[in-house]
C-alpha positions in Angstrom: -8.4 15.2 17.4 -9.3 14.2 13.7 -12.3 13.0 12.3 -12.5 10.4 10.2 -14.6 9.1 7.4 -14.5 6.0 5.8 -15.6 5.5 2.1 -16.5 1.8 1.5 -17.8 -0.9 3.8 -15.7 -3.9 2.8 -13.6 -6.0 4.6 -10.2 -3.7 4.8 -12.9 -0.8 6.0 -13.3 -3.4 8.8 -9.6 -3.7 9.4 -9.1 0.4 10.0 -12.2 0.6 11.9 -11.4 -1.9 14.6 -7.9 0.3 14.4 -9.7 3.9 14.5 -11.5 2.6 17.6 -8.0 2.0 19.6 -6.3 5.2 18.7 -6.6 8.8 20.7 -5.5 11.1 17.6 -8.9 10.4 15.6 -12.3 9.9 16.0 -14.3 7.3 14.2 -17.4 9.5 12.6 -18.8 8.9 10.0 -19.1 5.3 7.5 -20.2 5.6 4.2 -21.6 2.8 1.7 -23.8 2.5 -1.5 -25.9 0.5 0.2 -27.7 2.3 3.4 -28.1 -1.0 5.6 -24.6 -1.8 5.2 -23.2 1.4 6.6 -25.1 1.2 9.2 -24.5 -2.0 10.5 -20.7 -1.3 10.1 -21.6 2.2 12.5 -23.0 -0.2 15.0 -20.2 -2.7 14.9 -17.3 -0.2 15.2 -18.8 2.2 16.8 -19.0 5.4 14.4 -21.0 8.4 14.9 -22.6 8.7 11.0 -23.7 6.2 8.6 -24.3 7.2 5.1 -25.2 5.6 2.3 -24.0 7.4 -0.6 -20.3 8.7 -0.7 -21.3 12.2 -1.9 -23.4 12.8 1.7 -20.8 11.9 3.4 -18.1 14.2 1.9 -21.0 16.7 2.2 -21.2 16.4 5.9 -18.7 19.5 7.2 -17.6 17.9 10.0 -15.2 15.2 8.1 -11.6 16.4 8.1 -9.7 13.0 6.7 -11.4 10.1 4.3 -9.9 6.8 4.2 -10.7 5.5 0.8 -11.3 1.8 1.3 -12.9 1.1 -2.3 -11.7 -1.2 -5.7 -8.5 0.2 -7.6 -10.7 1.4 -10.1 -12.4 3.7 -8.0 -9.3 5.3 -6.3 -8.9 8.2 -9.3 -13.0 9.1 -8.6 -13.2 8.6 -5.1 -10.2 10.6 -4.1 -11.6 13.5 -6.6 -14.7 13.3 -4.8 -13.1 14.1 -1.6 -11.0 16.8 -2.7 -13.6 18.8 -4.8 -15.0 18.6 -1.4 -12.1 20.1 1.1 -11.3 16.6 2.8 -7.7 15.6 3.3 -7.4 11.7 2.1 -5.5 8.6 3.1 -5.9 6.6 -0.1 -5.7 2.4 0.0 -3.2 1.0 -2.4 -2.7 0.6 -5.2 -3.0 4.1 -5.4 -4.3 4.6 -8.5 -5.0 2.6 -11.6 -1.9 4.3 -13.2 0.6 7.0 -12.8 -1.0 9.5 -14.8 -4.6 9.3 -12.9 -2.1 9.7 -9.4 -0.3 12.8 -11.4 -3.8 14.7 -11.7 -4.9 13.9 -8.1 -1.4 14.9 -6.4 -1.8 18.4 -8.4 -5.1 19.1 -7.4 -3.9 18.2 -3.7 -1.4 20.6 -3.8 -3.6 23.0 -5.2 -5.8 22.8 -2.8 -3.5 22.5 0.6 -5.0 19.2 1.1 -3.2 15.9 2.3 -3.3 13.0 -0.2 -0.9 9.9 0.6 -1.4 6.4 -0.2 -1.8 3.9 2.7 0.9 1.3 2.0 1.2 0.6 5.4 4.9 -1.2 4.8 6.1 2.5 4.5 4.9 3.4 7.8 5.2 0.8 10.3 8.4 1.1 12.9 10.0 -2.2 11.6 10.9 -0.3 8.5 13.6 1.9 10.2 14.4 -1.4 11.9 15.3 -2.6 8.8 17.2 0.7 7.7 19.0 1.1 10.4 20.4 -3.2 10.4 21.5 -2.6 6.6 23.4 0.8 7.6 25.1 -1.5 11.0 27.0 -3.4 8.0 26.5 -6.8 9.6 25.9 -8.0 6.2 28.4 -6.0 4.6 27.3 -4.8 0.9 24.2 -6.0 0.1 23.7 -7.5 -3.7 20.8 -9.0 -4.3 17.2 -9.6 -2.7 14.3 -11.9 -3.1 10.9 -11.3 -1.7 7.4 -12.8 -2.6 3.8 -12.7 -1.6 1.0 -15.0 -2.7 -2.6 -16.0 -1.1 -4.9 -17.5 -2.7 -7.5 -14.7 -3.8 -7.7 -15.3 -7.5 -11.4 -16.2 -7.7 -12.4 -12.8 -5.8 -13.6 -10.5 -8.3 -11.3 -7.3 -7.2 -8.8 -9.6 -8.3 -10.1 -11.4 -11.4 -11.5 -8.5 -12.9 -10.0 -6.0 -15.2 -13.2 -3.6 -14.5 -12.4 -3.4 -10.8 -8.3 -2.9 -12.0 -7.9 -6.7 -10.8 -4.4 -8.6 -10.9 -2.0 -10.0 -8.8 0.3 -7.2 -9.8 -1.6 -3.7 -8.5 -2.7 -5.7 -5.2 0.6 -7.7 -3.8 3.5 -6.7 -6.7 2.7 -3.4 -5.6 4.3 -5.0 -2.1 7.3 -6.8 -3.1 8.3 -3.0 -5.4 7.9 -1.4 -2.5 10.0 -3.6 -0.4 12.6 -3.4 -3.3 12.3 0.0 -3.1 12.8 0.6 0.6 15.8 -1.7 0.2 17.6 -0.9 -2.8 16.2 2.3 -3.5 14.6 3.3 -6.9 17.8 3.9 -9.1 16.8 0.8 -12.0 18.6 0.5 -15.0 16.1 -1.9 -16.2 12.5 -3.7 -15.1 11.6 -6.9 -17.0 8.7 -9.2 -16.0 6.5 -12.0 -17.7 3.4 -13.2 -16.3 0.3 -15.4 -16.3 -3.0 -13.8 -17.3 -6.7 -14.7 -16.9 -9.6 -15.0 -19.3 -10.6 -11.3 -18.8 -6.8 -10.0 -19.2 -4.7 -9.5 -15.7 -2.1 -10.9 -14.2 -3.1 -14.1 -11.6 0.6 -14.7 -10.8 3.9 -13.0 -12.0 7.4 -12.7 -11.3 9.4 -9.2 -12.0 13.4 -8.9 -11.9 14.9 -4.9 -11.1 18.5 -4.5 -12.4 19.9 -1.6 -10.4 22.3 0.8 -12.0 25.1 0.2 -9.4 24.7 -3.9 -10.3 22.3 -4.7 -7.2 19.5 -7.2 -8.4 15.8 -7.6 -7.4 13.6 -11.3 -7.7 10.2 -10.5 -7.0 7.1 -12.9 -7.5 3.8 -13.1 -6.3 0.9 -15.0 -7.2 -3.4 -14.8 -6.3 -3.2 -18.2 -6.8 -1.1 -20.6 -4.3 0.4 -19.4 -0.4 3.8 -18.5 0.3 6.0 -17.4 3.0 5.9 -13.8 2.4 9.6 -13.4 3.1 12.3 -11.1 1.7 15.9 -11.8 2.1 18.9 -9.4 1.3 22.1 -11.2 0.3 25.7 -9.5 1.4 29.4 -10.4 1.1 29.1 -10.7 5.0 25.6 -12.8 5.3 22.2 -12.4 5.0 18.7 -10.8 6.4 15.7 -12.2 6.3 12.3 -10.3 6.8 9.4 -12.4 7.9 6.1 -11.3 6.5 7.3 -8.3 4.0 3.9 -7.3 3.8 4.1 -6.6 7.4 7.0 -7.7 9.3 6.6 -10.0 11.7 10.6 -9.8 12.3 13.9 -9.5 11.0 16.9 -12.2 11.5 20.9 -11.3 10.9 23.0 -14.6 9.5 26.4 -14.7 9.0 28.6 -16.0 6.5 28.4 -19.8 8.4 24.8 -18.9 8.4 24.7 -18.8 12.1 21.7 -16.8 13.8 23.5 -13.1 14.9 21.0 -11.6 15.8 17.0 -10.8 15.6 14.3 -8.3 15.9 11.0 -8.7 16.9 8.1 -6.9 15.8 7.0 -4.0 18.5 3.3 -4.1 20.1 0.9 -3.1 17.8 -3.0 -2.2 17.3 -3.0 -4.2 13.2 0.0 -1.9 11.8 -2.8 0.6 10.2 -2.2 2.8 12.7 1.3 3.9 11.7 0.0 5.6 8.3 -3.4 7.6 10.2 -0.6 8.7 12.8 1.6 9.7 9.9 -1.5 10.9 8.2 -2.5 13.5 11.1 1.1 14.3 11.9 1.3 15.8 8.5 -2.4 17.4 8.9 -1.7 19.5 11.4 1.6 20.6 9.9 -0.6 21.8 6.8 1.7 19.2 4.4 0.3 17.7 1.2 2.0 14.4 1.7 3.6 12.0 4.4 7.0 11.6 4.6 7.0 8.2 5.3 5.5 7.8 1.4 5.3 10.8 -0.6 3.9 11.8 -3.8 7.3 10.7 -6.0 7.5 7.4 -4.4 3.7 6.4 -5.3 4.3 7.7 -9.1 7.4 5.6 -9.4 5.5 2.6 -8.0 2.5 3.3 -10.5 5.1 3.8 -13.4 7.4 0.7 -12.8 3.6 -1.4 -12.7 2.4 1.0 -16.0 6.0 -0.8 -17.4 5.1 -4.1 -16.6 1.7 -4.3 -17.7 2.7 -2.4 -21.4 5.3 -5.5 -20.9 2.3 -8.1 -20.3 0.1 -6.5 -22.2 -2.5 -6.1 -19.4 -5.1 -2.5 -20.0 -7.7 -1.8 -17.8 -11.2 -0.6 -19.1 -10.7 3.3 -20.1 -7.0 3.6 -20.2 -5.8 4.8 -23.5 
């Protein structure tokens, strides 16, 4: 059983904690916050063994084996390095880092130390990802030519979204999911990536539209917003029908339609704790085998997603404090 620590005690850390206590492969061991009272309350709520009032204290605990980093995007780079420097395996929330350069550095560090480092983008790990792969491979919709995907929540007033100093914007928080969806369905051999965005007064995007053009002629049209609410659907268009994915953020079901738009098959999501358990299970599996990355989200894929987002931010003129 792998002893887990959670770095950060916010909302997403709470979802992970509630998930971990239902799992058999990990032990809910430690939680760290910059506020000891907050960490202590978290420990009591979720049944962890230890609470720490600083991140540095927790990573010095020799019992901690795997750390889930649940802090804002702007802090991921420093917190990943802190964990690796103290010999901890790391599962870090998306967006993995602010940019590709930061990710390259920490991945190299993890490889050098022989430690697991992987991105916690749950859509890469969930069983419905393989189900979608199988449906596409069956040829039921013929040759796929285009996909659309959207993800939008009313979160534009949240500091983590609105502030550049926290790595804010819809792209790193929401667009990362639409980009990963396109990558999982159509692959990564793109010829061009373009987009347009609406920025706030702090210079980060609150909504955007992205187009990926693939070398084989496929296209992906992706939309995200932190200002309005969307249906979160993904649709894949083929020459014999189309596939509808309900909620690209945590797939709730897949429906397949023929050329007359008749529903021909449907697949429901299997029972789950929260969906976070799969990335944890993959991390434990990799650790037990001495691997430094997870098959479901290898380092190169995290780097590619950040490369695409770096390019889009360059087009939009979005930079974060400290970036060249």
